[in-house]
N, C-alpha and C positions, 0 to 999 in steps of 0.2 A: 442295609446301605451304610457304608462306613465313611471314612475321610476321603474326600475327592481332590485330586490334583487339578489345579486350574491352568497350569502352564504346560507347554510342550517340552520336548526333549532337547537338551544341549548335546554338542558333539555328535550331531546326527545328520550331517549332509555328506559330502564326499570324503573319501579317505584322504588323510593328509599326505600319505605316501604317493597317491595318484596325482594330487594337485601339485605337489612339490616337484615331481618329475616333469610336469608341464612347465613349471617355472624355470627349471634348469634348461629345458629345451628353448624357452624364450630367451634365456641368457645367451645361449649359443647362437641363436638366430640373430640377436642384436649385435653380437660381436662380429659374426660373419658378414653382416650387411654394412659394416663400417668401411669407408673408402680405404683402399690400400695406402694411399699417401698419408691419410690421417693416422693409420696404425703405425706407420714408420716414424711419424714425427711427434706423436703425442707422448706425454710423460706417462709411463706405464703405471706408476702408483696412482696418479690422479685418475686415469681411466678406470683402474680397478675400483677405486673408492666411489666413483660416480655410479658405476653399474651396481656395486654392492649396496649402496644406499638406496637404490631404486627397488631392490628385491628383498632386502633384509626385513626381519621382524624387529621392531624397536626394542621390545621387552618381552620376556616370558611372563607367564601368569603367576601371581602370588596372591593366594587367598588370605584374607584377614578374618579368620574364623573367631578370633577373640573379640571382634567388634561387631558381632551380629546384633541386629536390632529388629524389633517387630513394630508394625503399625497398630493403631487401635483397631480391634476387630470391628467388622462392619456387617450389618444385616442387609442382605441383598436377595433379589429374586433369582432363583437358579435357572440355568438354561436347560435343565432337565425337562423332558416332555411333560411331566406332571406339574412343572412350575413350583416345585417344592422350595420354599425359602431356605436360605443357608446363612450361616455365619462364616465370614471370610477372615481367616487368619493369614497374615502376610508378613514374611520375614525378609530381611535384606542382608546379603552377605557382601561386604566391600571386597574389592580386589584391586590389584595393580597389574599393569601390563597390557598386552595387546588383546583387545576384546575379540578380534577376528578369529583367534585360535579356538574360541568356544564353538565355532561353526563346524570344525572338521573332526572326523573320526580318527583317533590315533591308531597306530599299527597294532598296539595292544589294546584290546577292548573286551567288554563282556556283552552278554545278550541283552542286558538292561543298560539304560543311560540315565544320568542324573537329570532332574527336572529343573526348569527355571527359565527366566527371561532376562536378557541383559538390558539394563537401563542405566546408561552412563557408565559409571565405574562400580556398579553394584549388580549382584544377581538377585533378582526378586523371585521368591517362591511363594505361591499362594495355595492355601489348603482350605477347602470348603467343608464345613460340618453341617449336615442337614439339621434343621431345627427340630425335626421329629425325634432325632436321637437325643438331643439336649433335653427334650421334655420328659424323658424316661427318668424314673427315680434313681438317685445315686449314680447318674451317668457322668458327672463332672470329672471324677478321679479317673475313670476308665478312658474318657476322651483325652484328658491331659496326657496319660501314659501313652496312648496310641499316637497322639500328635508328636510327642517327644521322640518316640521310636521312628516315626516317618521322617522327622527332621534330621535325626542323627544318621539314619541310613542314607538319606539323600546327600548330606554333607560328606559322609564317608565316600560315597560314589564320586562326588565332585573332586575330592582330594586325590583319589586314585586317577581319575581322568586327567586332571591338571598335571599330575606327575608324568603321565604317559605322553600327553601332547607336548609338554615342555621338553621331554627327551627327544621326541621327533623333531621339534623345532631346533634343538641344539644340533642334531645330526644334519638337518637341512643347512644350518649356518655353516658347518664345516664343509659340506658338499658344495655349497654356494661359493665359498672362498676358493676351494680347490678348482671348481669348474671355471670360474672367471680367470684365475691365474693360468690354468692350462690352456684355455681357449685363446687368451691374449698371446701367450707364449707360442702356441701353435701357429697363429696367424703371422706373428713376427718371423718365426723361423722359416715358414714357407715363403714369405716374401724375400727373405735373405737368400734362400735357395733359388728363387726365381731370378733375383738380381744376378746371382752367380751364373745361372744358365744364360741369361740375356747377355751378360758381359763376355761369355765364352763362345758366342755364336759367330764371332768374327764378322759381324754385320754392323755397320754404323747405326747408332741409335738416334732417332729423331727426338729432340727435346720438345716438351710441351710449352706453349706460350704462356699458359696460365700458372705454371709452377715450374720454374726453371730447374729447381733443385731435384725434381723427380723425373724418372725416365720411364717411357713405355715402349714396347717393341715396334709398333707400327701405328699408323693413323687408323682410327676406328672405321669399320665398315658398317653398312646398314642392311640388316636382314629384313626383307619385305614380308610382312605378315598380312593375312587377309583382313579387310575392314569388316565391321559388323554386317554391312550390306551384302558383301560377298559371301559371308558365312551362311546366309539364308539360301544361297543358290548353289554352293558347292562345299566340299569338305575343306577344312583348313589344311594348308600344306606349306612347306618351304620348297623353293626351287631347287633343281638339280645343281645349279651353279652354287647356290648358298650351301648346299650339302657338301659339295666338293671343297668349298672354302673352309668349312668347319673341319673337315678331315685334314686339310693341308695344315691348319694351325695345330691340330692334335699331333700330326706327324712331326712338325718342326719342334714342338715341345718335347716329344718323345725321343727324337734324334739327339736333342741336347742332353737329355737324361742318359741316353745310351753312351754318350761320349765321356760320362763321368760315373762309371759303374760303382766305384768305391764310395762315392757320395750317396748314391741313391739305392744301392743294392739292399740296404737294411731298412728302407722305408716300408710302411704298410700300404695296402691298396688305397686306403682313404687319404693318406698323405700325398701319394702320387696323383690321385684324383684332384686334390686341392690345388696342386701345382698346375695341372692342365686347366683347371677352372680359371685360375688367374690369367693365364695366357688367353683363353677364350673371351673372358670379360674385358680384357684389354684391347681386343681386336674387334669385337662385334657389339652392336647395340640394336635394339628393335623397338617398334612402336608399342607393343602390348605391355611391356614392363620395363622398369629401369635396368634391372639386372636380367639379361636374357638367359644366361646359363645359371642354373641353381642345382644344388645337390638334394637328392631325395633318397632316403634310406642310406645304406652305408657307402655304396660306390657309384651311385647313379649320377649322370650328367644329363640335364634336361633342358630342352627349349619348350616352354608351355605357352599356349594361347587359349584363354577362356576355358581353363581346366582340361585342355586337350594336350597330350604329349605329341609334339611335332618331330622332335629329335630326341633320341634316347641313347646314351652311351654308357657302357659298363667297363670299368677298369678292373682287370683281374690278373693275378699271377697264374702262370701255367701250372696246373696241378693234375694234369692228366685228363683222360677221356670223360670220366664220370662228372667231374666238376665243370668241364667245358659244356657238356650237354645240359647240365642243370642251369648254367648261365644263359644258354640260349632259351631255355624254357622260361626263365625269369624275365628276360628282356622282352620276350613275346607277350608275356602276361601284362606288361605295362602298355603295349601297343594297342590302340583301339580304333585307329583310322587306317584306311587302305594306303594313305600317302605318308604314313609315319616312316621316318628314316632312322635306321638303327646302326649302331656300331659297337663292336666289342674290341676293346684295346687290351691286348695281352702282353704282359711283360714276362720274359723268360729269365729266371735267375739261375738256370742250370746250363749244362752244355747241350750240344746237339740241336741247335736251332733249326738246321736244315731238315732234320728228321721230323720235328714238329710241323714245319711247313708242309712236308709231304703227307703227314697223317691227317691234318685238319680237314681237307676236302672229303676224305673217306669217312671220318667221324661224323661230319655234318650230315652226310647222306643217311645216317642212321636215325636222325631226328624225324619224328612222324610229320612235322610241319614242313620239312624240306620240299622245295618245289623245283629249283633250277640252279645249276652252277653257272655263274656268269663269267667265270675265269678270273684272271689277275689283272689289276691295274698297275702293278708293280711287284717286285719280288716278295714283299711282305704285306701286300694289299690285296685281299681276297674278297670277291663279291658273290652274293647269293640271293636268291629269291625264296621267301618263306610265305606260308599262309598263316592267317590268324587263327587262334584257338576257337574263337566264337563264331567265325565265319570263314569257311574254307575257300570261298570265292574271293576273299580279299587277300591281296598280296602286299608284302612289305619288302623293302630292300635292306639287306643286312651286310655290312662291311666288317671284315675281321682284319684288324691291324696287329702285326706281331713285331715286338721289339726286344732286343737282347740287352739285358743288364747283368749278365753273368760275369763274375770276377775272372780275370785272366788266370 
């Protein structure tokens, strides 16, 4: 029986890279949930600083190994099953910086971790030496050498892990700064594009009474969602009329985008999705949540009620048959209820829109979940019935909307 550590491991919970990704997602969510009017009017630097201060680490860790101290050794009863008494040697290593960093595992690490317990601004490390060892002749020098070796090895590990976690924290700081700036800039740019679209619709804009300097497209509608009592009796659903209203708003936004292909042709799917989301949130509101339409994944548009997707939309560029069938598979995977309403919004950046419109009904028939072609509600508005993967008896309505943003 040799020297026994009395403390647990440091840097031994979740990986810092994992938790930092979650923090960056929280940053994006926080910026995305800010009101449009607020984003347009707030000072960009002040907004950056406020969000940065909320998520930043105040200081990195700095060990003060030149100021290590030890407490007076103590004779205590061991927690060993045999209750063998031990002498407890306890050292304290002062440090400066954010103690929270000692919790996380750095991206660079070893199979072993340093030992210790954080008490205020010190790392306390306790070593127990069984009294039986001390009672052996000439054991003092050997125990001293062993204890010095254990202390040195643990301090070396501490220094390595502090260097690694500080490096991760520095990287997070840079990513945090870039993410906040990019997200604020993206929101502002999207709002400017939305204002451009709105101003070029050739439709009078109704001013809001509560903020005359800001404009919205139309008065908000109310989407009726089932109450908790109704949920016990039937599946949640949105009405056919609400579904058509949603599609009409998407069509109006997309038509405005069609009219300015030079502005929107170079946008990514996610950016076009965000513009459509702004239109939807400006027009609709619901009981279940403050923001009815939210993005999930890269290109989804959702209406959710109690963790159920009632409406799902996917914004995609036309990239041919294979990608289109994969998109159908993806959107069906998100649908869980028979009354879920689906829509795939396709933007064509190439020529031959009429050829794509002719091909889509035939491509859709190749999907194993295809049930019925319901025909067209307009030249670029195609309707289909599909079955769900998990239950072939359940049917969902899928609308495919196609819009042209090809350059002349």
